[in-house]
C-alpha positions as CSV (number, residue, x, y, z in Angstrom):
1,M,0.4,0.1,0.1
2,V,1.3,3.3,-0.9
3,R,1.2,6.1,1.7
4,K,0.1,9.8,0.9
5,P,2.5,12.3,1.8
6,E,1.8,14.6,4.4
7,R,1.5,18.3,3.9
8,L,3.3,21.0,6.1
9,E,2.6,24.8,5.9
10,A,4.4,27.5,7.3
11,R,4.0,31.4,7.4
12,L,7.0,33.3,6.3
13,T,7.6,37.0,5.9
14,P,8.7,37.7,2.5
15,E,12.5,38.1,3.4
16,Q,12.3,34.5,4.8
17,K,10.9,32.7,1.9
18,A,13.4,35.0,-0.3
19,L,16.4,33.7,2.0
20,L,15.2,29.9,1.7
21,Q,14.5,30.4,-2.1
22,R,18.3,32.1,-2.7
23,A,19.7,29.1,-0.8
24,A,17.4,26.4,-2.7
25,D,18.5,28.1,-6.1
26,L,22.1,28.0,-5.0
27,S,22.0,24.7,-4.2
28,G,20.4,23.3,-7.4
29,R,17.2,22.4,-5.7
30,T,13.4,23.5,-5.5
31,L,12.5,25.5,-2.3
32,T,10.3,22.1,-1.0
33,E,13.5,20.0,-1.4
34,F,15.8,22.3,0.3
35,V,13.4,22.9,3.2
36,I,12.9,19.4,4.0
37,I,16.4,18.4,3.4
38,R,17.6,20.8,6.0
39,A,14.8,20.5,8.3
40,Q,15.6,16.7,8.6
41,Q,19.6,17.4,9.3
42,L,19.2,19.1,12.7
43,P,17.3,16.7,14.4
44,K,19.0,13.7,12.8
45,K,22.6,15.3,14.2
46,R,21.2,16.4,17.4
47,F,19.3,12.9,18.2
48,A,21.8,10.7,16.8
49,P,23.1,8.0,18.7
50,T,26.1,8.8,19.9
51,K,29.4,6.2,20.5
52,S,30.5,6.4,24.1
53,S,34.3,5.8,24.7
54,S,35.2,3.0,26.7
């Protein structure tokens, strides 16, 4: 069974949107791709299991 993607909406100022769009353009991605990739990076990095030294 194929799951339907969920939608996320955000309210931005024109300046915030322009900044994100510029970053997306420079990275060669769509605005949606850029925001999703970047939004996933922080929690993955912050909450990733860490290896403890023994």
